[in-house]
C-alpha positions in Angstrom: 98.0 -22.8 38.8 96.0 -25.9 38.0 96.1 -27.7 34.7 94.2 -30.6 33.1 94.7 -32.8 30.0 92.3 -32.8 27.0 92.6 -35.3 24.2 91.4 -35.1 20.6 91.5 -37.3 17.5 91.5 -36.5 13.8 92.1 -38.5 10.7 94.4 -37.8 7.8 93.8 -38.5 4.1 95.1 -42.0 3.7 97.9 -41.1 1.3 101.5 -41.8 2.3 102.9 -38.8 0.5 100.4 -36.4 2.1 101.0 -38.0 5.5 104.8 -37.3 5.2 104.1 -33.8 4.1 101.8 -33.3 7.1 104.5 -34.6 9.4 107.0 -32.2 7.9 104.7 -29.2 8.6 104.6 -30.3 12.2 108.4 -30.7 12.7 110.0 -28.3 15.1 111.8 -26.5 12.3 108.7 -26.1 10.0 105.9 -25.2 12.5 104.8 -21.6 11.9 105.8 -19.5 14.9 102.4 -17.6 14.7 100.7 -21.0 15.2 102.7 -22.0 18.3 102.1 -18.5 19.7 98.4 -18.7 19.1 98.3 -22.1 20.8 100.1 -20.8 23.9 98.0 -17.5 24.0 94.7 -19.5 24.4 95.9 -21.3 27.6 97.5 -24.4 26.2 100.6 -25.2 28.2 101.8 -28.2 26.3 100.6 -30.1 23.2 101.7 -33.4 21.7 100.4 -35.1 18.5 100.9 -38.8 17.8 100.1 -40.7 14.7 99.1 -44.3 13.9 98.6 -45.0 10.2 96.3 -42.1 9.3 94.8 -41.5 12.8 96.1 -38.5 14.8 95.9 -38.3 18.6 96.5 -35.0 20.4 97.2 -34.5 24.1 96.9 -30.9 25.4 97.7 -29.7 28.9 95.7 -26.6 29.5 95.4 -24.0 32.2 92.3 -22.6 33.8 92.0 -19.9 31.1 91.5 -22.4 28.3 88.1 -23.3 26.9 87.4 -24.7 23.4 85.0 -21.8 22.8 87.6 -19.2 23.6 90.2 -21.0 21.4 87.7 -21.1 18.5 86.9 -17.4 18.9 90.6 -16.5 19.0 91.4 -18.8 16.0 88.5 -17.3 14.0 90.0 -13.8 14.6 93.5 -14.7 13.6 94.2 -14.6 9.8 97.4 -16.7 10.2 95.6 -19.4 12.1 92.9 -19.4 9.4 95.5 -19.7 6.7 97.1 -22.7 8.6 93.7 -24.4 9.1 92.8 -24.0 5.4 96.2 -25.5 4.5 95.7 -28.4 6.9 92.4 -29.4 5.3 94.5 -30.7 2.4 95.8 -33.4 4.7 93.1 -33.8 7.4 89.7 -35.4 7.0 86.9 -35.6 9.5 86.6 -38.7 11.7 83.5 -40.8 10.9 81.3 -39.2 13.7 82.3 -35.6 12.9 79.7 -33.0 12.1 80.1 -30.6 9.1 83.3 -28.6 9.4 84.7 -30.6 12.4 88.2 -32.1 12.2 89.5 -32.6 15.8 87.0 -34.4 18.0 87.3 -34.6 21.8 88.0 -38.0 23.2 86.4 -39.6 26.2 88.7 -40.8 28.9 87.7 -44.4 29.9 90.7 -45.4 32.0 93.2 -43.8 34.3 95.8 -45.5 36.5 
C-alpha cells in the first residue's frame, strides 16, 4: 500500500481561553471516538496537528483511497461529524485567503530534503 502526506493550515480565534479549550477538545482523552473513526474510515492513516500562536498546521498521511472530495462527502453524510464541525467553528477562523465556508486550506510543499 502506498501513502502520501498532505498538509493543511487553519487559524484559531486569537483568544487564549478559546485556544486552550480547543486544545483540550483535541487531547487524547477528549477527542470524540466517532470523529477519529470517521478520519480513519476515509483513508487517513495518521494525522498530527501542531499549533503556533493561533495558527494550526495539520499533517495527514493518507492511503490511495483518500481524496478530499470523498472525505467531504462522507463528512456531510455523518451527523456526528457535522456536530463536531459546527462546534469547532467557535474556535476556528478562516485563513486570510479562504473562500466562504473554508477553514482548513491545503498547503503547497516548497522544500523536501
